[in-house]
N, CA, C and O atoms as a GROMACS GRO file, in nm:
protein
  528
    1UNK      N    1  -1.080  -1.472   3.292
    1UNK     CA    2  -1.111  -1.335   3.257
    1UNK      C    3  -0.981  -1.260   3.225
    1UNK      O    4  -0.876  -1.294   3.278
    2UNK      N    5  -0.990  -1.161   3.140
    2UNK     CA    6  -0.873  -1.081   3.106
    2UNK      C    7  -0.810  -1.017   3.230
    2UNK      O    8  -0.876  -0.999   3.332
    3UNK      N    9  -0.681  -0.984   3.219
    3UNK     CA   10  -0.610  -0.925   3.332
    3UNK      C   11  -0.497  -0.835   3.283
    3UNK      O   12  -0.454  -0.845   3.168
    4UNK      N   13  -0.451  -0.746   3.372
    4UNK     CA   14  -0.341  -0.656   3.343
    4UNK      C   15  -0.213  -0.703   3.408
    4UNK      O   16  -0.215  -0.764   3.515
    5UNK      N   17  -0.101  -0.675   3.343
    5UNK     CA   18   0.030  -0.689   3.401
    5UNK      C   19   0.101  -0.557   3.374
    5UNK      O   20   0.135  -0.526   3.260
    6UNK      N   21   0.123  -0.480   3.478
    6UNK     CA   22   0.184  -0.349   3.462
    6UNK      C   23   0.319  -0.337   3.526
    6UNK      O   24   0.359  -0.228   3.567
    7UNK      N   25   0.393  -0.448   3.537
    7UNK     CA   26   0.520  -0.449   3.609
    7UNK      C   27   0.638  -0.397   3.528
    7UNK      O   28   0.740  -0.361   3.586
    8UNK      N   29   0.628  -0.392   3.395
    8UNK     CA   30   0.742  -0.356   3.312
    8UNK      C   31   0.731  -0.216   3.252
    8UNK      O   32   0.662  -0.130   3.305
    9UNK      N   33   0.801  -0.197   3.142
    9UNK     CA   34   0.802  -0.068   3.074
    9UNK      C   35   0.674  -0.045   2.994
    9UNK      O   36   0.648   0.067   2.950
   10UNK      N   37   0.596  -0.150   2.976
   10UNK     CA   38   0.467  -0.140   2.908
   10UNK      C   39   0.361  -0.199   2.998
   10UNK      O   40   0.392  -0.273   3.092
   11UNK      N   41   0.237  -0.166   2.970
   11UNK     CA   42   0.125  -0.230   3.038
   11UNK      C   43   0.074  -0.339   2.944
   11UNK      O   44   0.049  -0.312   2.826
   12UNK      N   45   0.060  -0.460   2.995
   12UNK     CA   46   0.010  -0.571   2.914
   12UNK      C   47  -0.132  -0.603   2.956
   12UNK      O   48  -0.161  -0.623   3.073
   13UNK      N   49  -0.220  -0.607   2.858
   13UNK     CA   50  -0.357  -0.653   2.880
   13UNK      C   51  -0.367  -0.790   2.814
   13UNK      O   52  -0.356  -0.802   2.692
   14UNK      N   53  -0.387  -0.891   2.896
   14UNK     CA   54  -0.398  -1.028   2.846
   14UNK      C   55  -0.546  -1.062   2.831
   14UNK      O   56  -0.625  -1.045   2.924
   15UNK      N   57  -0.583  -1.110   2.713
   15UNK     CA   58  -0.723  -1.141   2.686
   15UNK      C   59  -0.768  -1.272   2.750
   15UNK      O   60  -0.888  -1.293   2.768
   16UNK      N   61  -0.676  -1.358   2.783
   16UNK     CA   62  -0.710  -1.486   2.844
   16UNK      C   63  -0.719  -1.476   2.996
   16UNK      O   64  -0.732  -1.367   3.051
   17UNK      N   65  -0.711  -1.590   3.062
   17UNK     CA   66  -0.723  -1.596   3.208
   17UNK      C   67  -0.586  -1.608   3.273
   17UNK      O   68  -0.499  -1.679   3.222
   18UNK      N   69  -0.568  -1.541   3.385
   18UNK     CA   70  -0.441  -1.545   3.458
   18UNK      C   71  -0.409  -1.688   3.500
   18UNK      O   72  -0.493  -1.759   3.556
   19UNK      N   73  -0.286  -1.729   3.472
   19UNK     CA   74  -0.239  -1.859   3.516
   19UNK      C   75  -0.285  -1.976   3.430
   19UNK      O   76  -0.258  -2.092   3.465
   20UNK      N   77  -0.353  -1.949   3.320
   20UNK     CA   78  -0.400  -2.057   3.234
   20UNK      C   79  -0.346  -2.035   3.092
   20UNK      O   80  -0.361  -1.926   3.036
   21UNK      N   81  -0.284  -2.136   3.035
   21UNK     CA   82  -0.239  -2.126   2.896
   21UNK      C   83  -0.359  -2.104   2.805
   21UNK      O   84  -0.354  -2.021   2.714
   22UNK      N   85  -0.465  -2.178   2.829
   22UNK     CA   86  -0.590  -2.160   2.754
   22UNK      C   87  -0.701  -2.149   2.858
   22UNK      O   88  -0.717  -2.236   2.943
   23UNK      N   89  -0.777  -2.041   2.852
   23UNK     CA   90  -0.884  -2.019   2.947
   23UNK      C   91  -0.988  -2.130   2.935
   23UNK      O   92  -1.042  -2.153   2.827
   24UNK      N   93  -1.017  -2.196   3.045
   24UNK     CA   94  -1.116  -2.303   3.042
   24UNK      C   95  -1.256  -2.249   3.013
   24UNK      O   96  -1.334  -2.315   2.945
   25UNK      N   97  -1.286  -2.131   3.064
   25UNK     CA   98  -1.421  -2.077   3.046
   25UNK      C   99  -1.440  -2.003   2.913
   25UNK      O  100  -1.553  -1.987   2.868
   26UNK      N  101  -1.331  -1.959   2.850
   26UNK     CA  102  -1.340  -1.884   2.725
   26UNK      C  103  -1.214  -1.912   2.641
   26UNK      O  104  -1.133  -1.822   2.622
   27UNK      N  105  -1.198  -2.035   2.592
   27UNK     CA  106  -1.072  -2.075   2.528
   27UNK      C  107  -1.038  -1.999   2.400
   27UNK      O  108  -0.922  -1.996   2.359
   28UNK      N  109  -1.138  -1.938   2.336
   28UNK     CA  110  -1.112  -1.866   2.211
   28UNK      C  111  -1.112  -1.715   2.232
   28UNK      O  112  -1.111  -1.639   2.135
   29UNK      N  113  -1.114  -1.671   2.357
   29UNK     CA  114  -1.117  -1.529   2.391
   29UNK      C  115  -1.225  -1.455   2.313
   29UNK      O  116  -1.203  -1.348   2.257
   30UNK      N  117  -1.343  -1.517   2.310
   30UNK     CA  118  -1.458  -1.455   2.242
   30UNK      C  119  -1.510  -1.338   2.324
   30UNK      O  120  -1.491  -1.332   2.445
   31UNK      N  121  -1.576  -1.246   2.256
   31UNK     CA  122  -1.629  -1.125   2.319
   31UNK      C  123  -1.759  -1.158   2.392
   31UNK      O  124  -1.867  -1.123   2.346
   32UNK      N  125  -1.748  -1.224   2.505
   32UNK     CA  126  -1.867  -1.249   2.588
   32UNK      C  127  -1.906  -1.119   2.655
   32UNK      O  128  -1.824  -1.028   2.669
   33UNK      N  129  -2.031  -1.108   2.696
   33UNK     CA  130  -2.079  -0.984   2.759
   33UNK      C  131  -1.997  -0.951   2.884
   33UNK      O  132  -1.957  -0.836   2.901
   34UNK      N  133  -1.971  -1.048   2.971
   34UNK     CA  134  -1.894  -1.022   3.092
   34UNK      C  135  -1.748  -0.993   3.059
   34UNK      O  136  -1.683  -0.915   3.129
   35UNK      N  137  -1.696  -1.054   2.954
   35UNK     CA  138  -1.559  -1.031   2.907
   35UNK      C  139  -1.544  -0.886   2.860
   35UNK      O  140  -1.446  -0.820   2.892
   36UNK      N  141  -1.642  -0.837   2.784
   36UNK     CA  142  -1.640  -0.698   2.738
   36UNK      C  143  -1.640  -0.601   2.856
   36UNK      O  144  -1.566  -0.503   2.855
   37UNK      N  145  -1.722  -0.629   2.957
   37UNK     CA  146  -1.726  -0.544   3.076
   37UNK      C  147  -1.591  -0.543   3.147
   37UNK      O  148  -1.545  -0.438   3.192
   38UNK      N  149  -1.529  -0.659   3.158
   38UNK     CA  150  -1.399  -0.669   3.226
   38UNK      C  151  -1.291  -0.594   3.148
   38UNK      O  152  -1.211  -0.522   3.208
   39UNK      N  153  -1.287  -0.611   3.018
   39UNK     CA  154  -1.187  -0.539   2.936
   39UNK      C  155  -1.208  -0.388   2.950
   39UNK      O  156  -1.111  -0.314   2.961
   40UNK      N  157  -1.332  -0.344   2.948
   40UNK     CA  158  -1.361  -0.201   2.962
   40UNK      C  159  -1.310  -0.149   3.097
   40UNK      O  160  -1.251  -0.041   3.103
   41UNK      N  161  -1.332  -0.224   3.203
   41UNK     CA  162  -1.285  -0.184   3.336
   41UNK      C  163  -1.133  -0.180   3.341
   41UNK      O  164  -1.075  -0.091   3.403
   42UNK      N  165  -1.067  -0.276   3.277
   42UNK     CA  166  -0.921  -0.277   3.273
   42UNK      C  167  -0.868  -0.158   3.194
   42UNK      O  168  -0.766  -0.100   3.230
   43UNK      N  169  -0.935  -0.123   3.086
   43UNK     CA  170  -0.894  -0.005   3.008
   43UNK      C  171  -0.911   0.122   3.091
   43UNK      O  172  -0.833   0.217   3.075
   44UNK      N  173  -1.010   0.127   3.180
   44UNK     CA  174  -1.023   0.240   3.272
   44UNK      C  175  -0.896   0.254   3.356
   44UNK      O  176  -0.849   0.366   3.377
   45UNK      N  177  -0.842   0.143   3.403
   45UNK     CA  178  -0.720   0.146   3.484
   45UNK      C  179  -0.601   0.194   3.400
   45UNK      O  180  -0.519   0.272   3.449
   46UNK      N  181  -0.593   0.149   3.276
   46UNK     CA  182  -0.483   0.189   3.188
   46UNK      C  183  -0.488   0.339   3.162
   46UNK      O  184  -0.386   0.407   3.169
   47UNK      N  185  -0.606   0.391   3.134
   47UNK     CA  186  -0.623   0.532   3.102
   47UNK      C  187  -0.597   0.621   3.224
   47UNK      O  188  -0.562   0.738   3.208
   48UNK      N  189  -0.614   0.568   3.343
   48UNK     CA  190  -0.589   0.646   3.464
   48UNK      C  191  -0.443   0.687   3.476
   48UNK      O  192  -0.412   0.787   3.541
   49UNK      N  193  -0.352   0.612   3.413
   49UNK     CA  194  -0.209   0.645   3.413
   49UNK      C  195  -0.154   0.616   3.273
   49UNK      O  196  -0.087   0.515   3.253
   50UNK      N  197  -0.181   0.705   3.176
   50UNK     CA  198  -0.145   0.678   3.037
   50UNK      C  199   0.000   0.712   3.001
   50UNK      O  200   0.026   0.772   2.897
   51UNK      N  201   0.094   0.673   3.088
   51UNK     CA  202   0.234   0.708   3.066
   51UNK      C  203   0.313   0.599   2.995
   51UNK      O  204   0.424   0.625   2.949
   52UNK      N  205   0.258   0.479   2.986
   52UNK     CA  206   0.330   0.368   2.922
   52UNK      C  207   0.246   0.312   2.808
   52UNK      O  208   0.124   0.318   2.813
   53UNK      N  209   0.312   0.257   2.706
   53UNK     CA  210   0.236   0.193   2.597
   53UNK      C  211   0.156   0.074   2.648
   53UNK      O  212   0.191   0.013   2.749
   54UNK      N  213   0.050   0.041   2.576
   54UNK     CA  214  -0.035  -0.074   2.608
   54UNK      C  215  -0.014  -0.181   2.503
   54UNK      O  216  -0.027  -0.155   2.383
   55UNK      N  217   0.017  -0.302   2.547
   55UNK     CA  218   0.028  -0.418   2.459
   55UNK      C  219  -0.088  -0.511   2.494
   55UNK      O  220  -0.101  -0.554   2.609
   56UNK      N  221  -0.170  -0.541   2.395
   56UNK     CA  222  -0.278  -0.637   2.416
   56UNK      C  223  -0.238  -0.768   2.350
   56UNK      O  224  -0.201  -0.770   2.233
   57UNK      N  225  -0.244  -0.875   2.427
   57UNK     CA  226  -0.204  -1.006   2.378
   57UNK      C  227  -0.291  -1.112   2.442
   57UNK      O  228  -0.385  -1.081   2.516
   58UNK      N  229  -0.261  -1.236   2.415
   58UNK     CA  230  -0.335  -1.349   2.472
   58UNK      C  231  -0.239  -1.467   2.480
   58UNK      O  232  -0.122  -1.456   2.444
   59UNK      N  233  -0.289  -1.577   2.527
   59UNK     CA  234  -0.212  -1.701   2.529
   59UNK      C  235  -0.293  -1.807   2.456
   59UNK      O  236  -0.411  -1.788   2.427
   60UNK      N  237  -0.228  -1.917   2.428
   60UNK     CA  238  -0.300  -2.026   2.364
   60UNK      C  239  -0.311  -2.009   2.214
   60UNK      O  240  -0.234  -1.935   2.152
   61UNK      N  241  -0.406  -2.077   2.157
   61UNK     CA  242  -0.424  -2.084   2.012
   61UNK      C  243  -0.489  -1.960   1.952
   61UNK      O  244  -0.467  -1.930   1.835
   62UNK      N  245  -0.569  -1.887   2.032
   62UNK     CA  246  -0.648  -1.776   1.980
   62UNK      C  247  -0.609  -1.644   2.045
   62UNK      O  248  -0.601  -1.633   2.167
   63UNK      N  249  -0.584  -1.542   1.961
   63UNK     CA  250  -0.581  -1.405   2.012
   63UNK      C  251  -0.725  -1.370   2.048
   63UNK      O  252  -0.754  -1.333   2.162
   64UNK      N  253  -0.814  -1.381   1.949
   64UNK     CA  254  -0.958  -1.369   1.975
   64UNK      C  255  -1.034  -1.419   1.853
   64UNK      O  256  -0.997  -1.392   1.739
   65UNK      N  257  -1.139  -1.493   1.880
   65UNK     CA  258  -1.226  -1.543   1.774
   65UNK      C  259  -1.350  -1.454   1.759
   65UNK      O  260  -1.446  -1.493   1.693
   66UNK      N  261  -1.347  -1.335   1.820
   66UNK     CA  262  -1.453  -1.237   1.797
   66UNK      C  263  -1.580  -1.258   1.876
   66UNK      O  264  -1.576  -1.298   1.993
   67UNK      N  265  -1.691  -1.231   1.812
   67UNK     CA  266  -1.821  -1.235   1.879
   67UNK      C  267  -1.852  -1.373   1.936
   67UNK      O  268  -1.810  -1.475   1.880
   68UNK      N  269  -1.923  -1.374   2.045
   68UNK     CA  270  -1.969  -1.498   2.107
   68UNK      C  271  -2.104  -1.533   2.044
   68UNK      O  272  -2.209  -1.502   2.100
   69UNK      N  273  -2.100  -1.598   1.930
   69UNK     CA  274  -2.221  -1.626   1.853
   69UNK      C  275  -2.316  -1.720   1.927
   69UNK      O  276  -2.437  -1.710   1.910
   70UNK      N  277  -2.263  -1.809   2.006
   70UNK     CA  278  -2.350  -1.898   2.085
   70UNK      C  279  -2.433  -1.817   2.184
   70UNK      O  280  -2.553  -1.840   2.198
   71UNK      N  281  -2.370  -1.723   2.253
   71UNK     CA  282  -2.441  -1.637   2.347
   71UNK      C  283  -2.543  -1.551   2.272
   71UNK      O  284  -2.657  -1.537   2.317
   72UNK      N  285  -2.502  -1.495   2.160
   72UNK     CA  286  -2.591  -1.409   2.081
   72UNK      C  287  -2.716  -1.486   2.040
   72UNK      O  288  -2.827  -1.431   2.043
   73UNK      N  289  -2.700  -1.612   2.002
   73UNK     CA  290  -2.814  -1.690   1.954
   73UNK      C  291  -2.916  -1.720   2.063
   73UNK      O  292  -3.031  -1.752   2.034
   74UNK      N  293  -2.875  -1.710   2.188
   74UNK     CA  294  -2.967  -1.736   2.299
   74UNK      C  295  -3.008  -1.610   2.374
   74UNK      O  296  -3.084  -1.618   2.471
   75UNK      N  297  -2.959  -1.495   2.330
   75UNK     CA  298  -2.990  -1.367   2.397
   75UNK      C  299  -3.027  -1.261   2.292
   75UNK      O  300  -2.974  -1.150   2.295
   76UNK      N  301  -3.114  -1.296   2.203
   76UNK     CA  302  -3.150  -1.204   2.094
   76UNK      C  303  -3.199  -1.069   2.146
   76UNK      O  304  -3.173  -0.966   2.084
   77UNK      N  305  -3.269  -1.069   2.258
   77UNK     CA  306  -3.322  -0.944   2.312
   77UNK      C  307  -3.212  -0.851   2.362
   77UNK      O  308  -3.236  -0.731   2.378
   78UNK      N  309  -3.093  -0.904   2.386
   78UNK     CA  310  -2.981  -0.824   2.435
   78UNK      C  311  -2.881  -0.788   2.325
   78UNK      O  312  -2.778  -0.727   2.352
   79UNK      N  313  -2.914  -0.825   2.200
   79UNK     CA  314  -2.814  -0.808   2.093
   79UNK      C  315  -2.779  -0.661   2.069
   79UNK      O  316  -2.662  -0.631   2.046
   80UNK      N  317  -2.874  -0.570   2.072
   80UNK     CA  318  -2.845  -0.429   2.044
   80UNK      C  319  -2.742  -0.374   2.144
   80UNK      O  320  -2.648  -0.305   2.104
   81UNK      N  321  -2.760  -0.405   2.271
   81UNK     CA  322  -2.664  -0.360   2.372
   81UNK      C  323  -2.528  -0.428   2.351
   81UNK      O  324  -2.424  -0.364   2.361
   82UNK      N  325  -2.531  -0.558   2.322
   82UNK     CA  326  -2.407  -0.633   2.299
   82UNK      C  327  -2.330  -0.573   2.181
   82UNK      O  328  -2.210  -0.549   2.191
   83UNK      N  329  -2.398  -0.550   2.070
   83UNK     CA  330  -2.333  -0.493   1.951
   83UNK      C  331  -2.276  -0.355   1.984
   83UNK      O  332  -2.166  -0.322   1.938
   84UNK      N  333  -2.348  -0.277   2.060
   84UNK     CA  334  -2.299  -0.146   2.102
   84UNK      C  335  -2.174  -0.158   2.188
   84UNK      O  336  -2.081  -0.080   2.173
   85UNK      N  337  -2.171  -0.256   2.278
   85UNK     CA  338  -2.054  -0.278   2.364
   85UNK      C  339  -1.932  -0.320   2.281
   85UNK      O  340  -1.820  -0.277   2.309
   86UNK      N  341  -1.953  -0.403   2.179
   86UNK     CA  342  -1.843  -0.443   2.090
   86UNK      C  343  -1.790  -0.321   2.017
   86UNK      O  344  -1.669  -0.301   2.011
   87UNK      N  345  -1.878  -0.241   1.961
   87UNK     CA  346  -1.836  -0.120   1.889
   87UNK      C  347  -1.764  -0.023   1.983
   87UNK      O  348  -1.667   0.042   1.944
   88UNK      N  349  -1.813  -0.014   2.107
   88UNK     CA  350  -1.747   0.072   2.207
   88UNK      C  351  -1.604   0.026   2.231
   88UNK      O  352  -1.512   0.108   2.237
   89UNK      N  353  -1.583  -0.105   2.245
   89UNK     CA  354  -1.448  -0.157   2.267
   89UNK      C  355  -1.356  -0.120   2.151
   89UNK      O  356  -1.246  -0.070   2.172
   90UNK      N  357  -1.402  -0.144   2.029
   90UNK     CA  358  -1.318  -0.115   1.912
   90UNK      C  359  -1.285   0.034   1.905
   90UNK      O  360  -1.170   0.071   1.880
   91UNK      N  361  -1.384   0.119   1.926
   91UNK     CA  362  -1.363   0.263   1.922
   91UNK      C  363  -1.273   0.310   2.036
   91UNK      O  364  -1.189   0.398   2.018
   92UNK      N  365  -1.291   0.249   2.152
   92UNK     CA  366  -1.212   0.290   2.268
   92UNK      C  367  -1.064   0.260   2.248
   92UNK      O  368  -0.979   0.345   2.275
   93UNK      N  369  -1.033   0.140   2.200
   93UNK     CA  370  -0.893   0.105   2.176
   93UNK      C  371  -0.835   0.197   2.068
   93UNK      O  372  -0.721   0.243   2.081
   94UNK      N  373  -0.911   0.225   1.965
   94UNK     CA  374  -0.866   0.312   1.856
   94UNK      C  375  -0.831   0.451   1.908
   94UNK      O  376  -0.736   0.513   1.859
   95UNK      N  377  -0.905   0.501   2.006
   95UNK     CA  378  -0.888   0.639   2.053
   95UNK      C  379  -0.811   0.651   2.184
   95UNK      O  380  -0.805   0.760   2.240
   96UNK      N  381  -0.752   0.544   2.234
   96UNK     CA  382  -0.678   0.553   2.361
   96UNK      C  383  -0.567   0.657   2.351
   96UNK      O  384  -0.502   0.670   2.246
   97UNK      N  385  -0.544   0.732   2.458
   97UNK     CA  386  -0.444   0.839   2.455
   97UNK      C  387  -0.302   0.790   2.483
   97UNK      O  388  -0.226   0.855   2.554
   98UNK      N  389  -0.266   0.676   2.427
   98UNK     CA  390  -0.133   0.619   2.443
   98UNK      C  391  -0.109   0.525   2.327
   98UNK      O  392  -0.201   0.491   2.253
   99UNK      N  393   0.015   0.484   2.310
   99UNK     CA  394   0.050   0.391   2.202
   99UNK      C  395  -0.006   0.253   2.236
   99UNK      O  396   0.008   0.206   2.348
  100UNK      N  397  -0.069   0.190   2.137
  100UNK     CA  398  -0.125   0.055   2.155
  100UNK      C  399  -0.062  -0.040   2.055
  100UNK      O  400  -0.041  -0.007   1.938
  101UNK      N  401  -0.032  -0.160   2.103
  101UNK     CA  402   0.028  -0.264   2.020
  101UNK      C  403  -0.053  -0.392   2.037
  101UNK      O  404  -0.079  -0.435   2.150
  102UNK      N  405  -0.094  -0.451   1.927
  102UNK     CA  406  -0.157  -0.583   1.930
  102UNK      C  407  -0.048  -0.686   1.905
  102UNK      O  408   0.009  -0.690   1.796
  103UNK      N  409  -0.017  -0.768   2.004
  103UNK     CA  410   0.080  -0.876   1.992
  103UNK      C  411   0.000  -1.003   1.966
  103UNK      O  412  -0.045  -1.070   2.059
  104UNK      N  413  -0.017  -1.036   1.839
  104UNK     CA  414  -0.109  -1.142   1.796
  104UNK      C  415  -0.034  -1.274   1.791
  104UNK      O  416   0.044  -1.300   1.699
  105UNK      N  417  -0.058  -1.357   1.892
  105UNK     CA  418   0.016  -1.483   1.905
  105UNK      C  419  -0.056  -1.601   1.840
  105UNK      O  420   0.002  -1.709   1.828
  106UNK      N  421  -0.180  -1.582   1.799
  106UNK     CA  422  -0.257  -1.693   1.743
  106UNK      C  423  -0.368  -1.640   1.655
  106UNK      O  424  -0.361  -1.526   1.606
  107UNK      N  425  -0.470  -1.720   1.633
  107UNK     CA  426  -0.578  -1.684   1.543
  107UNK      C  427  -0.649  -1.555   1.585
  107UNK      O  428  -0.678  -1.534   1.703
  108UNK      N  429  -0.676  -1.470   1.487
  108UNK     CA  430  -0.757  -1.350   1.508
  108UNK      C  431  -0.860  -1.348   1.396
  108UNK      O  432  -0.829  -1.317   1.281
  109UNK      N  433  -0.983  -1.382   1.430
  109UNK     CA  434  -1.090  -1.392   1.331
  109UNK      C  435  -1.198  -1.288   1.358
  109UNK      O  436  -1.220  -1.250   1.473
  110UNK      N  437  -1.264  -1.244   1.253
  110UNK     CA  438  -1.383  -1.160   1.260
  110UNK      C  439  -1.360  -1.039   1.350
  110UNK      O  440  -1.268  -0.962   1.326
  111UNK      N  441  -1.443  -1.021   1.453
  111UNK     CA  442  -1.429  -0.906   1.542
  111UNK      C  443  -1.295  -0.909   1.616
  111UNK      O  444  -1.245  -0.804   1.658
  112UNK      N  445  -1.236  -1.026   1.634
  112UNK     CA  446  -1.102  -1.035   1.693
  112UNK      C  447  -0.999  -0.971   1.602
  112UNK      O  448  -0.908  -0.903   1.649
  113UNK      N  449  -1.012  -0.991   1.471
  113UNK     CA  450  -0.924  -0.925   1.374
  113UNK      C  451  -0.951  -0.775   1.372
  113UNK      O  452  -0.858  -0.695   1.360
  114UNK      N  453  -1.078  -0.738   1.383
  114UNK     CA  454  -1.112  -0.596   1.388
  114UNK      C  455  -1.050  -0.529   1.511
  114UNK      O  456  -1.008  -0.414   1.504
  115UNK      N  457  -1.046  -0.600   1.623
  115UNK     CA  458  -0.982  -0.546   1.742
  115UNK      C  459  -0.834  -0.518   1.714
  115UNK      O  460  -0.782  -0.414   1.757
  116UNK      N  461  -0.766  -0.607   1.645
  116UNK     CA  462  -0.625  -0.583   1.614
  116UNK      C  463  -0.608  -0.458   1.528
  116UNK      O  464  -0.509  -0.386   1.543
  117UNK      N  465  -0.703  -0.431   1.440
  117UNK     CA  466  -0.695  -0.313   1.354
  117UNK      C  467  -0.714  -0.183   1.432
  117UNK      O  468  -0.680  -0.076   1.382
  118UNK      N  469  -0.769  -0.192   1.551
  118UNK     CA  470  -0.791  -0.074   1.635
  118UNK      C  471  -0.663  -0.026   1.701
  118UNK      O  472  -0.662   0.082   1.761
  119UNK      N  473  -0.557  -0.102   1.693
  119UNK     CA  474  -0.430  -0.068   1.756
  119UNK      C  475  -0.344   0.019   1.664
  119UNK      O  476  -0.366   0.023   1.543
  120UNK      N  477  -0.248   0.089   1.723
  120UNK     CA  478  -0.153   0.168   1.645
  120UNK      C  479  -0.056   0.080   1.569
  120UNK      O  480  -0.018   0.111   1.456
  121UNK      N  481  -0.016  -0.030   1.631
  121UNK     CA  482   0.083  -0.122   1.575
  121UNK      C  483   0.034  -0.263   1.595
  121UNK      O  484  -0.024  -0.296   1.698
  122UNK      N  485   0.059  -0.349   1.496
  122UNK     CA  486   0.024  -0.490   1.505
  122UNK      C  487   0.148  -0.573   1.472
  122UNK      O  488   0.217  -0.547   1.373
  123UNK      N  489   0.175  -0.672   1.554
  123UNK     CA  490   0.280  -0.770   1.524
  123UNK      C  491   0.218  -0.908   1.541
  123UNK      O  492   0.136  -0.930   1.630
  124UNK      N  493   0.258  -1.000   1.453
  124UNK     CA  494   0.200  -1.134   1.457
  124UNK      C  495   0.308  -1.237   1.428
  124UNK      O  496   0.398  -1.216   1.346
  125UNK      N  497   0.297  -1.346   1.498
  125UNK     CA  498   0.388  -1.458   1.471
  125UNK      C  499   0.377  -1.501   1.326
  125UNK      O  500   0.267  -1.501   1.271
  126UNK      N  501   0.487  -1.537   1.265
  126UNK     CA  502   0.484  -1.584   1.128
  126UNK      C  503   0.459  -1.732   1.116
  126UNK      O  504   0.426  -1.782   1.008
  127UNK      N  505   0.475  -1.805   1.227
  127UNK     CA  506   0.468  -1.950   1.222
  127UNK      C  507   0.342  -2.008   1.285
  127UNK      O  508   0.327  -2.129   1.295
  128UNK      N  509   0.250  -1.920   1.329
  128UNK     CA  510   0.134  -1.972   1.399
  128UNK      C  511   0.020  -1.871   1.390
  128UNK      O  512   0.041  -1.751   1.411
  129UNK      N  513  -0.097  -1.919   1.360
  129UNK     CA  514  -0.213  -1.834   1.363
  129UNK      C  515  -0.258  -1.785   1.227
  129UNK      O  516  -0.180  -1.776   1.132
  130UNK      N  517  -0.384  -1.754   1.220
  130UNK     CA  518  -0.446  -1.697   1.098
  130UNK      C  519  -0.514  -1.568   1.137
  130UNK      O  520  -0.564  -1.554   1.249
  131UNK      N  521  -0.515  -1.474   1.045
  131UNK     CA  522  -0.583  -1.346   1.064
  131UNK      C  523  -0.682  -1.330   0.951
  131UNK      O  524  -0.643  -1.332   0.834
  132UNK      N  525  -0.808  -1.316   0.982
  132UNK     CA  526  -0.906  -1.292   0.875
  132UNK      C  527  -1.033  -1.233   0.932
  132UNK      O  528  -1.127  -1.206   0.857
   0.00000   0.00000   0.00000
């Protein structure tokens, strides 16, 4: 699950799992329903003390591969709420009352790429990853 590191001059929100190069349960950092809830709760913590910039990053091959299409295909009755939660995340990052930076270390596809566009600043490795 995503986690915060607030020990430095910036607050880092990591989309992957603490202590894992690649999250075993969500290796592509897809927007699972529980993942969206966790990111929203972490953003609540960031907004409680908006004095430092926020850097959102990940580890491994994927920054984020966007929507969890496998979950969506088996939870059609929950899609309206899920889509609303995704839109809420994008809007929330866009409107945060602090500087936001997307540090894109790997692939950012679909809604994952849209998440990067919600930031004030985007930086991406030149030697690894695709954005589309």
